[in-house]
C-alpha positions as CSV (number, residue, x, y, z in Angstrom):
1,A,88.0,106.1,109.9
2,G,91.2,104.1,110.0
3,M,90.2,101.8,107.1
4,L,89.7,104.8,104.8
5,G,93.3,105.7,105.1
6,K,94.3,102.4,103.4
7,I,92.7,103.3,100.1
8,D,95.5,103.8,97.6
9,K,93.7,105.8,95.0
10,P,93.1,109.5,95.8
11,D,89.4,110.0,96.4
12,P,87.8,113.3,97.3
13,V,85.0,111.5,99.2
14,V,87.5,109.9,101.5
15,V,89.3,113.1,102.3
16,D,86.0,114.9,102.8
17,S,84.6,112.2,105.1
18,L,87.8,112.1,107.2
19,A,87.8,115.9,107.4
20,E,84.3,115.7,108.8
21,A,85.3,113.0,111.2
22,L,88.0,115.3,112.6
23,R,85.3,117.4,114.2
24,N,84.3,114.4,116.4
25,P,85.7,114.2,119.9
26,L,88.7,112.1,121.0
27,F,88.9,108.7,119.4
28,I,87.0,109.3,116.2
29,G,88.9,112.5,115.5
30,Q,92.2,110.8,116.4
31,E,91.5,107.9,114.0
32,A,90.5,110.4,111.3
33,A,93.8,112.3,111.6
34,D,95.7,109.0,111.6
35,A,93.9,107.9,108.4
36,L,94.6,111.3,106.8
37,G,98.3,110.7,107.4
38,E,98.0,107.5,105.2
39,V,95.7,108.8,102.4
40,K,97.4,109.2,99.1
41,D,95.4,112.4,98.3
42,P,97.5,115.5,98.6
43,R,94.4,117.5,99.8
44,A,94.8,115.6,103.1
45,V,97.7,117.9,104.0
46,Q,95.6,121.0,104.0
47,V,92.9,119.2,106.1
48,L,95.5,118.2,108.6
49,I,97.1,121.6,108.7
50,R,93.7,123.2,109.4
51,A,93.1,120.6,112.2
52,V,96.4,121.4,113.9
53,A,95.8,125.1,113.7
54,T,92.1,125.3,114.6
55,S,90.8,122.2,116.4
56,R,89.7,122.9,120.0
57,D,90.5,119.3,120.8
58,P,94.1,118.7,121.8
59,V,93.9,115.0,120.9
60,V,92.9,115.9,117.4
61,R,95.7,118.6,117.2
62,R,98.2,116.1,118.4
63,S,97.1,113.4,116.1
64,A,97.0,115.7,113.1
65,A,100.5,116.9,113.9
66,R,101.8,113.3,114.0
67,A,100.0,112.5,110.8
68,L,101.7,115.5,109.1
69,G,105.0,114.1,110.4
70,K,104.3,110.8,108.6
71,R,103.6,112.7,105.4
72,G,106.7,114.9,105.7
73,D,105.2,117.7,103.7
74,V,107.1,121.1,103.9
75,E,103.7,122.9,103.5
76,A,103.1,122.0,107.2
77,V,106.2,123.6,108.6
78,P,104.7,127.0,109.5
79,T,101.8,125.4,111.3
80,L,103.9,122.8,113.1
81,S,106.3,125.5,114.1
82,A,103.6,127.6,115.6
83,S,102.3,124.4,117.4
84,L,105.5,124.4,119.4
85,K,103.8,127.1,121.5
86,D,100.6,125.1,122.0
87,F,99.3,125.1,125.6
88,D,99.0,121.3,125.4
89,V,102.3,119.5,126.0
90,E,101.4,116.5,123.9
91,V,100.7,118.8,120.9
92,R,104.1,120.4,121.4
93,R,105.8,117.0,121.5
94,A,104.0,115.9,118.4
95,A,104.9,119.1,116.5
96,A,108.6,118.9,117.6
97,G,108.8,115.3,116.3
98,A,106.9,116.0,113.1
99,L,109.2,118.9,112.0
100,A,112.1,116.5,111.4
101,A,110.2,114.6,108.7
102,A,109.6,117.8,106.6
103,G,113.4,118.3,106.4
104,D,112.9,122.1,106.0
105,V,115.4,124.4,107.8
106,R,112.7,127.0,108.3
107,A,111.9,124.9,111.4
108,T,115.3,125.5,112.9
109,P,114.6,128.8,114.8
110,P,111.4,127.6,116.4
111,L,113.0,124.2,117.3
112,I,115.9,126.1,118.9
113,D,113.5,128.1,120.9
114,A,111.7,124.9,122.1
115,L,115.1,123.3,122.9
116,L,116.2,126.2,125.0
117,H,112.9,127.3,126.6
118,D,110.2,124.7,126.8
119,K,109.5,123.5,130.3
120,D,108.9,119.9,129.2
121,E,111.9,117.6,128.9
122,E,110.4,115.5,126.2
123,V,109.7,118.5,124.0
124,R,113.3,119.6,124.4
125,T,114.5,116.0,123.6
126,M,112.3,115.9,120.5
127,A,113.5,119.4,119.4
128,A,117.1,118.1,119.7
129,S,116.3,115.1,117.7
130,S,114.6,117.1,115.0
131,L,117.5,119.5,114.8
132,K,119.8,116.5,114.3
133,A,117.7,115.5,111.3
134,L,117.7,119.0,109.9
135,K,121.5,119.3,110.1
136,D,121.3,123.1,110.1
137,P,124.5,124.6,111.5
138,R,122.5,127.4,113.0
139,A,121.5,125.0,115.8
140,T,125.1,124.4,116.9
141,T,125.2,127.1,119.7
142,A,121.9,126.1,121.1
143,L,122.9,122.4,121.1
144,V,126.2,123.2,122.8
145,T,124.2,125.1,125.5
146,S,121.9,122.2,125.9
147,I,124.7,119.8,126.8
148,A,124.7,121.4,130.3
149,D,121.2,120.0,130.9
150,P,121.7,116.4,132.1
151,R,118.2,115.4,131.1
152,I,118.8,116.0,127.4
153,C,122.6,116.2,127.1
154,W,122.9,113.0,125.2
155,F,120.3,114.0,122.6
156,A,122.0,117.3,122.2
157,A,125.4,115.6,121.9
158,D,124.0,113.2,119.3
159,A,122.7,116.1,117.2
160,L,126.1,117.9,117.5
161,R,127.9,114.8,116.2
162,E,125.6,114.8,113.2
163,L,126.4,118.5,112.5
164,K,130.1,117.9,112.5
165,D,130.9,121.4,113.5
166,S,134.3,122.0,115.0
167,Q,132.7,124.3,117.6
168,S,131.2,121.2,119.2
169,I,134.4,119.2,119.8
170,A,135.3,120.7,123.2
171,P,131.8,120.4,124.6
172,L,131.5,116.8,123.4
173,V,134.9,115.9,124.9
174,A,133.8,117.6,128.2
175,I,130.6,115.6,128.4
176,M,132.4,112.3,127.7
177,T,135.0,113.1,130.4
178,R,132.3,114.2,132.9
179,D,130.2,111.1,132.4
180,S,133.3,108.7,132.5
181,R,134.1,110.1,136.0
182,A,130.6,109.6,137.3
């Protein structure tokens, strides 16, 4: 499956073959998703979106989300945003990371929710990093709140630096002062 992703010319047979391979368990489905992330055919985006939204296999959903992140297509934002609520933590992590590549601020509210409420530290970290990439000022308050969490405070601070919002100056100074005393 991986070799099919290296074909430069869009070919419906390639996309159809990889779409079929997504239905296979674990490794084959994962390889197919990875290959679809590389294929130059725009139809691959729809195949990957469908895999993220409907596959019963969390490995396929995770791999398809990562492949969508490689493509950076805004068409995937609603599905990736919904995947931030997936029961599988690896899918949530992949979706949080993939949303940065699309560069679409429609992802800001679901990323803020993940930043503030997800139980997994890495999901929150990925959400902060994606919010940094989006540079949407609506994230400022949530990032300021996240500075209080020592597990993700530096990711939140990094995102706030990128936003360059005057509201973040005092919290950034406070975190530098707090950590210099430690």
